[in-house]
C-alpha positions in Angstrom: 110.8 103.8 90.6 108.6 105.9 88.4 107.2 109.0 90.2 103.7 107.8 89.2 104.1 104.2 90.5 101.7 103.6 93.4 103.1 103.0 96.9 101.2 100.9 99.4 101.5 102.2 103.0 100.1 99.9 105.7 99.4 101.9 108.9 99.6 100.0 112.2 98.8 101.2 115.7 101.5 100.4 118.2 101.8 100.8 122.0 105.5 101.6 121.9 107.1 103.3 118.8 110.6 102.5 119.9 109.8 98.8 120.2 108.1 98.8 116.9 111.0 100.6 115.2 113.5 98.1 116.7 111.3 95.1 115.6 111.2 96.2 112.0 114.8 97.3 111.9 115.7 93.8 113.1 114.0 92.5 110.0 116.3 94.7 107.9 113.7 97.2 107.0 114.8 100.9 106.9 113.3 103.8 108.8 112.5 106.7 106.6 113.7 109.4 108.9 112.5 112.5 107.0 108.9 111.2 107.4 109.3 110.0 111.0 108.0 112.0 113.9 107.2 111.6 117.6 103.8 110.2 116.6 104.8 108.0 113.6 107.6 105.9 112.3 107.8 105.2 108.6 109.5 102.0 107.6 110.4 101.1 104.0 110.2 97.5 103.0 110.5 98.0 99.2 110.3 101.1 97.0 106.6 100.4 96.7 105.7 99.2 100.2 105.9 101.0 103.5 104.7 100.4 107.0 103.6 103.3 109.1 103.7 102.7 112.9 101.5 105.2 114.7 100.8 105.8 118.4 97.2 104.8 119.4 96.0 108.4 119.5 97.6 109.2 116.1 96.1 106.1 114.6 92.7 107.0 115.9 93.1 110.5 114.3 94.0 108.9 110.9 91.4 106.1 111.0 88.6 107.9 112.7 88.0 104.7 114.7 89.1 103.1 117.9 92.2 100.9 117.7 91.5 97.1 117.5 92.7 94.8 120.2 95.1 92.6 118.2 95.8 90.0 121.0 92.7 87.9 120.7 91.6 88.8 117.2 92.9 89.4 113.7 91.6 91.7 111.1 94.3 91.2 108.5 97.3 89.0 107.8 100.0 90.8 105.8 102.0 88.4 103.6 105.5 89.0 102.5 107.0 86.8 99.8 110.6 86.0 100.2 113.2 84.3 97.9 113.6 81.0 99.6 112.7 78.8 102.6 116.0 79.9 104.1 115.0 83.5 103.8 111.6 82.8 105.4 113.3 81.0 108.4 115.9 83.8 108.6 113.3 86.6 108.7 111.1 84.6 111.2 114.0 84.0 113.5 115.0 87.7 113.4 111.4 88.6 114.1 111.3 86.3 117.1 114.6 87.7 118.4 113.2 91.2 118.2 110.1 90.6 120.4 107.8 88.9 117.9 106.0 85.6 118.5 105.3 82.6 116.4 101.6 82.8 115.7 101.2 79.2 114.3 103.4 76.3 113.2 105.2 76.6 109.9 103.2 75.4 106.9 105.2 73.2 104.4 103.4 72.1 101.3 106.6 71.2 99.4 106.1 73.8 96.7 105.4 76.5 99.3 106.5 77.3 102.8 105.4 79.9 105.3 105.7 81.0 108.9 103.3 83.4 110.6 104.8 85.8 113.2 103.1 88.5 115.2 105.0 91.8 115.9 105.1 93.1 119.5 101.7 94.6 119.0 100.1 91.4 117.6 100.0 92.4 113.9 100.3 89.3 111.8 103.0 88.8 109.1 103.0 85.7 107.0 106.5 85.2 105.7 106.2 83.0 102.6 108.1 81.3 99.8 106.6 79.6 96.7 108.4 77.6 94.1 107.2 79.4 91.0 108.1 76.4 88.8 106.0 74.0 90.8 103.0 76.3 91.5 
């Protein structure tokens, strides 16, 4: 990674940092311990993508706004492209086993496949695969 390459950090408010840490660890994502504190857990998905889990009060401090209620509403769906249908199902099953919930039925268009899971705080992740040769 070039020192000047941009890094995207998605900041999410969570009710329970330990549960959030366990959920993302179950997906195989690594906690960046030097950046982690009692108010925030930094999780590295790729060298260019990180998720920052923050307590509600810490999130309010960063965002300057109240925390959205993720149960009945959705502000954003974060999509993560994986290498195959198998990897989509594998990641979704790990997410479900770590306290996530299936947010809708799988979508299978033949040339693409996705599953939508919500983490323990209701944040939506679309796990998706696309056959680049068919698209």
